[in-house]
N, C-alpha and C positions, 0 to 999 in steps of 0.2 A: 263239507262245511265251507272249506277255502273257496270253492268254486262259486257257492252262493254269495259269499261275501265279496268275492271278486266281481261277480255279475252285478251285484247292488252298487259297488263302487263305480263300475263302468256305466251303469244306468244313470247314476247321480251325475257323473261328470258329463255324459251326453245331455242330460236335461239342463245342466248349468250352461253348456255351450249353446245350446238352442235358445235358452233365455237371453244370454249375451248377444247372440246374433240378432235376435228380435229387438233388443234394446239398441244395437247399433243400427239396424235397419230404420228403427223409428226416429233416430236422430239424423238420418241422412237428409240430402237435399230435399227441400219442400217445406221443412218446418222452420228454417231460418233463411233469410236473404237479406242482401245490402245492395244499396245503390250509392256509388260514389259519384257526386255531382260535380261536373266541371262547368265553368262558365262558357257561354256561347260567345260567339265573335262580338267584341266590343263591350262585354259585360264583366262583372267581377264576382258574381255569386257563385259559391262552391259550398261543398260540405258532404255530410254522409247522412244516409237515412237507412235505418235497420227495420227489418220486418221479422215478426215471429208469430207463428200460428199458436193460438192459445184459446182453448175452450170455444171452438167454433167461430172465433173472430181472429183478426189479424191485428196485432199490437204494433204500432208504428212509432219509432222514436227518431226524430230529425233534429239535426245540429247544423245549421247553415250560417255562413257569413257572407258579407259582401252585398247585402241587400239595401235597398233604399231605407234609410232610418225611419223609425216610427211609422211603419207602413204595413199594410196587409198585402200578401202574395199569394196568388193561386198555386196549389200544388195538385197535380194530376198524373196518373199513370196513363201512358199513351200506348196505342195499338202496338207499335213496333219498337223493339229494343235496338235502335240504331241512331247514334248521335253523330253520324259522319257528315251530315250537311253543314255543320258550323253554326247554324241558326235554330237548331232543334226540329226543324220542319220534317226531317226524315223520320221522326217518331210517329208521323201520321196524326189522326185524330185521338180523342179520348178512348180508352179502353172501355168498350161497351158491348159485350157479348150477348147481353140479354135484351138490347134494344130499348133500354130505359130512357127517360128524359134526363137531362143534366139537373143536378139538384144536390142539396145538402144531405148528410148521413141520415137524418131523421125523416126523410121523404124518399119517394122513388128517385134514384140516382144511378148514373153510370157506375160500372164496377170501378172505374178509375177516378171517380170523384173523391176528393179528400178535403178535410177541414183546412182552412187558410193558415198560412204561417204568419205570425205577428212579429215583426222586427222591433228591436229596441234602438235607443238613441245612437247606438254604434253600428247599426245595420245587421245585428246578429238575431237569429231566431232559434229557439229551442222549443220543441213541441213533442208531446206524447199523446197519442189518441188510439182508439180502436176502430177498426173498419169492419163492417158487416157486409155479407154478400160476396166475399172474396176468399181465395185460398192461396196457399203456397205449395207448389210442386205437383198439383194435379187438378183436373177438372177444367171446365170451360171457363171459369172465373179465376184461374191461376195467374197471379201477378209475376211470377218468375219469367224472365225474358222480355218483359215489357219495358218501354222507356218511361223515365220518371222526369217530368219537367216541373221547374220553378218559373212562374210567370212574373212579369214586372208589376202587375196590378192586382187589385183584390178581385176576387170571384164574386159576381152578384148572385150566383146560384139560380138565375132566372133566364138569362139569355141562352137561347138554344142554338147550337148544341155545345157551346164552349164556356159559358159563364162570363164572357167579355173580359178576360183577366189579362189581356194584353200580351206583349212579346214573350218569347220563350228566352229566359235569361240564364238558365242553367239546365243542363241535361245529364242524365246518367242511365245506366241500364240496371234493372233489378236482377241480381244474380244470386243463385242459390249458394249458401255457404256450406 
């Protein structure tokens, strides 16, 4: 009897450990990410953008300051996670692994295309939105390791391939948490 009970306890403990390990693995890099934005040379924009995989989409929460007041600013994931150039150009072009045209979320768009940031009278912008067609931590549309750029002007969502949103005023790298 004791050996059966002992075996049942060991089996239960092993099952619990396996489930815990699966839970830990499920919360590892890929499900959450963050980009800390620093101003490019001569600019003041900075902030934090968090990303969380949720129900097949990526939830994005942005908190940016130092923007032109009462204005729209383009926000895009770029190909390379490299802000070393000082002007944001080292991030290369928009992240576009599927060869789509530039556009808004409700039409064909680059994987890196995001809704515009809208600053208040003090040059601060908070935004929360969902992205479709991207992932965190795996696949060809993975945002982790990409550059994140805030542009000086509004994105027209028409001009190819960039949206004509102007200079790169803040740069960060999207890193898994």
